[in-house]
N, C-alpha and C positions, 0 to 999 in steps of 0.2 A: 453730319448729324451727331449729336452727343449721345453715347451709349452708355448706360450705367453698368458697371460690373458687380454682379452679385456675388457674396462670399460663397465660396465652396462649401457645401454641407458634408460635414464629417459622417462617414458611413459606421454605424454603430457596430461594436464588435459582437459577433454571434458566439455563444459558448455551448459546447456539447460535453456532457458528462457521461462517461462510459462506465457502466456497473456491470462486473462480472458477478455471475448468479451461481457459482459453484456447480452442484450437482444437477441443476437444471439443463446444463449443457449450453446457456445462453449468456450473451452480454446485451443488457438493454441500454439504450441511448436515450438521455433526457436532455431537453432543450432548456439552458439555463434561464432564458428571459421569462419563459412561461411555465417552467417546473413541470412539463409534462413529458410522458414517454413518447418518443417519436419514431423510434424504430427498435428492431429486434434482430441481434445477430445470432444466428444458429450454429450449432455444430462446432462449438468451441471447447468441448470436453469440460471437465470439471475445475473451471477456472477460479482460482482465488487470486493469483498475482496478475496484475493488469498494469502496463505502462504504455506511453504513447511516445512516438518518436518526435525530436524537436520540429521536424517540418510538418508534423501533424498527418502525415501520410499513412502510418501504419501504427497499429496496436500490436503489443507483444504480450500475449496471454498464456500463463503457465497452468498445466493441469496438475491437480493434486491427487490424480488416481494413477497408480502403477499397473503395469501388466507383467506378469510373470508365467512364461511359458504359456502363453495364450489364454491365461485367465487373469481377471482382475483380481487385485490385491488392495485391501485397505491400507491407506498410507499411515505413516506414523502420526500419532496424536500430537497437535501443537500443545505447548505447555499450557497455554491460557485456556484451553478447552477441557472441560471435565470428560472422564472415559464415557459415561452415559450420553453425553452430547456427541461425543465423537462416534459412537456406535449407531446412533440414531441418524446421524448425517451420513454415514457410508454404508453401503451394502456390497457384498455380503458381510456377514458378521465376522467377528475377530477369530473365530475359531478356523476360518479358511485362509488366514495369513500364511504366507510362504516366508521361507528364511532366505531366499535368494533376494539379491537386488534387483528391484523392478525397474522397468523401462516407462517413462512418461514422455510428454511431449510439450513443445512449445508451438503455439498456433500464431501465425502472422496474419493480421486482419487488415484489409484494405479499408480504410475510413470512408472513402468515397463509395465504392460499391457495397460496403457492409458484408464483406464475404471474407471467408479464409482462403488466403492464396497459397500459403506455404505451412508446412509442418516440420518440426525439427526435433528428432528423437534425442531425449537426454536420459541419463541414468539417476533414478530417484525421483519421487513425488516433488513437484515444484510449490512452494509456499508463496513467496512473493517475488517480485522482478523489478529491476530498474534498467533505464536506458541511458547511455553516456549523453552528456551534453552535446557531443559532435555527432551524435546519431550512428556511430560506427558498431558500437557493441551493446548487447544486453547481457545482463548478469541474473541468474536465477538461484535462489536458495533451496537447499535440499536438507531438511531436517534430519531425514533418516540416514544421510550419506555424510554428514558432518563437513560439508563444504558447499561450493558454489560452482555453477557452469558459466563459463564466460563464451558468449555466442557472437560469431560475426554476422552482422546484419546485412552484410554486402555479399557474403558468399553463403549465407544461410546454413551455418555448420558451427559445430561447437569447437572452439579453438583449444580449449583445455579445461580440466576441473581443477579446483584448488581448495585444499582443505583449510577451514578456518577455524573450527572448534565444534564442540558438541552442540546439536541442534541449532544451527543457523537459522535466523527467523526472518529478519527484515535487512534491506539493503538500500543504500543512498550514496550517490556519487557528489563529490565536492562540486561547487559552481564551475570551477575551471576544468573539471574532468580528470584532474591528476590524482586524485585520492578516492578510494572506495571504502565505505563503512559498512561493516556486517555485524549485526548484533548476534551474538552466540548465547542463546537462551540457556543451554546447560552448563556454561562456563562463567557466567556473570561478567562478560567482557564484550567489547566492541572490538573487532579486528580492523585495523587500518592498513589498507592495501595500496601500494604504488601502482598505478595503472599501467604505466609504461612497461614496467618489467613483470608485472603481476606477482610481485613478491610481497609478502606480509612484512611490514615494517615494525610494527609493535601492537600491543593491545592496551585498551583503555578499561580500567575497572568501571563497573557500574553497581547498580543495587542488584537485588535478587531476582533473576530471571529476566534479563531485558527482551523486550519484545519490539514494538513499533518505535521508529526514530523519525525525526525530522531535523533538517540543517536550517539555520538562519539563513536569509537571502545572502548575506555577505560570506557565508561559509565558516564564520568564526565561532559558532556556538553549535553544539549538537544537544538535542533534547531527546532523551530516551526513557520510555515508560519501564517500569519494573514490576512485572506481573505478580512476582512471589512476595513482595513486601508493600505493594500498593503505594509506590512513589514514582516520581519522575526525577531523573537526574538531568541537571543543567550543567553541561561540560564545555567549559572554554577550551577552544582548539588552538588558540594564538596566545602566546604569553604564559605566564606561571600563575595567573589568578586562580583562586579557589572556586570550585563549582559550588552549586547549591542544589539541595534536595528538597522537594516539596511532597507532603503526603496527600494522596489524591483518593484513596479509598480501594476496596477490594476489587481485584481483576480489571485493573485499567487496561485499555486497548488501544483505541484510535488516539492519534495526537495530530494537531493541526496548528499552524500560526495564523493569527489575523492577518488581514491585507496590509496593515501598517507594522506588522512585525512586533507590536507591543503587548500582545496577548497570546497565551498559549491555551489551547482547548484539548481537553482529555476527557474521555469517555470512562466511565466505571460501569462494567457490565453488572457486576454482583449487587452494587448499591443503587443502581438505576438512576444515575444522574450525568450530566455534562458539567464539566468544570471550565470556567474562564479564569486563568491565572494572570494577574497584571505583572508583567515581567519588569516594570519600573519600581513598583512598591511592594509586590509580593501579594497583594490583596487577591481574595479569591472569591468568585460568585459561583453559584450553583443553580442548575436548571434541573428540576425533577423530570426525568424522561425515561419512559419505559414501556415495553420490557426490554431489557440487555442492550443498551446503546453500544455500538459496535466500532465500525470504522467512521472516521471522521475526515471531511475534505473541505478545505475552503476554496470557493470558487472565484474569488478575486473581485467580486461586485458586492460585498458586504454580507454574503450568505455562507452558511456551513450546510452541507449534506451530511446527515448522520443516519447510518444504517442500524437496523435492529438485528440482534443474533438470534432472537426468538421468533420473530414474525417477518413476513415478506413485505417490508415497508421500509420507508425512508422519510425522516423528518427534515424539513427545511427550516433552519434556525437562523435568525438575525444575530449577526455577530456583535453588534453593539448592545441590544436589549436582552438577548437570549430569549426572545419570544419565538414560539414555534409558528412559523408562517403558513405551513401546509404540510400535509401528509401524503405521500405518494405510494400508492399501491404497486408492488413489484411481482414478477413472476418466480422470485427465489429470494435468497438471503444475499445481500451485496457485500462484496468483499473489498479488495483494494481497488479504489476507483481512479480514473484517469479523466483529467480535465483538458479540453482543446478550446483555445480562445482564437477564433478565426477573425483576422482583421480585414 
């Protein structure tokens, strides 16, 4: 008897987006296909930095709250935040700050059970984090300490701390995992670190007060927003070609690349818009978006998630048209988002 073979149907990828909600002590989980909140992870501390391991099993969340001799301490103010915002965001007020170096922690979260399974003590408030492409180490920036912690994710311990410069802000690994880039907000430079030796090789000059960064998929170009002068630096890492600087408006914050790598998206908190820069011809489009567009993340499906610094909400934006598809209500202000695509 003849039997017809039917083609195997591909199983669509499922996307989860993890949003650390700072002082709320939560990470909310949003389904990428429905843009709805599907779960809430509790007891993660004041998580600003968040990254996911390559196998998608664990999240690494860094707390921006320090404890000194048994009391909470207000962490150092990020350069892109006004002092008034900083004091509203953190309690107690500034007159209770200690002079000692505080202790904070990294939470390791199981993405299956949605629970914290480990905590690792670190010195200094954690702003942003990154996980190496091989999943063996995580790196956390400490703006008040002038360096980063390097954390072994197999032994769950700090391997070492490394000085990088004044007020290290954001961190990113090269695609091959051999280099680490750290933006030093207070020095107008990006540190380039050899991962095998953990030795700083050199520094790259940027604009005024570099903050968030993103690497091109091939690792050849670094995009850095400069909070102090309202620009984005396009820095070629291979060869001797000159870079380019785009003016993007006051208080730029989040940066993300389009799925095809041809456009760069930048949020301007103070001027209340999202920009799309065509990296082929330099053309710039603007989407009025407010209040205070903050972190920006590309999902890989033609969408962007943009959080607000002023409200507990998230915009879902179409990468091509810059149309707002949806607004998602949250339990707090969303910071460094992590995306997991499950095949």
